[in-house]
N, C-alpha and C positions, 0 to 999 in steps of 0.2 A: 781365775774369775774376773768377769767384767764388771764396769762400774756405770752408772747412768750420768752423766757430767749434768753437774749441778750449778744453776746459772743465777740463783739468786739466794742471798741470805734468809728469808722464807722456807726456799728449800732446802740449804742447808739445815737450819735449822729442826725442822720434819724430820731429816735425816739421820740426827744425829741422837733426837728426841727417842726414837727406835732402836738406836744400836750404842749410846754410852751407857746404858745400864751392865747391858751383858761385857763390856771392853771392862769398865768398872771396876766389875764382879772377879774378872780373871787377873786383873792385874792385883788386887788385894788379893787375892787368894794367892797368885805367886808370888810376890812380897813374904807374905805369911809362908809358904814353903821354904824358900830361900832363906829368909831371917832365921827361922828355926834349925839350920842346919848350927854343926859345931862352927863358932869362930875359930877361925886358925890362929896361933899365938904365935908367929912372926911377924914382925912388923906388917910385911911389904901384905901378905896374903891377911892380914887386920884392917888397913888401912882397904886394902880392895872390898873387902864384903862390908865397909860398911858406906865405902863409897856409893856401891851397889845396890845396898838398900835406902840409901838416901835418892839416888835415881827413880827408885822404884816407887816412895813417897813424893817424890815429886813430879811423876810420870801421874802419878793419883790423883795431887788436888789439881794436875792440868786438865786433866778430865771432870773432876770434880765442878771446877768453875767453868767448864765447859758445858757440863749437864745445868748449871746453874741461870748461864747464860740464853741456854734452851728455854729456858721458864720465862726468860724475859717476857715484856708486852710487845708483840708483832707490830710494831708503825712502819708504814711504806715512806714518811717524815722523816727518818732518823736514821736513813742506813749506813752512812759516813759514822755517825756516833756507834752503832754495831760494828762495824770493820774496825774499826780503829780500836775498841773494847778487846775485838776478835783475835787484834794483831798485839797488843797488850800484853794479852794473857799468854800469847807464844811465844815473844820474845821475854815476858819474865820468866819461864820454862826454860828457853834458851841460855838466860844468862843463869839459872840456876843448875843445869848441867855443865855450862863451864865452866864456873867457880867447882866444881866435884875436879875438871880433869886438873887444876890448878892445888888440889889439896894433895 
């Protein structure tokens, strides 16, 4: 798969607007399929199962935040603020995943 290099936030928003709905749906379907599996009874399996579910939820939340960001007003006067917002979303997701590793 080849991808076109995205050079502006406006172009990134446009691409994400097109691809995120399907990606969000895939993550939610995957979460539902996994979470409906029997939860292991042993402590290690139980913890791993719940960690995996939490990671999927964080993934879905991050994609939903990105979708919300793509719907925000396009302005050329505030690209740094939008970039900071995007980086904040990604940092938040990274922090959540890091806290999963500590559990």
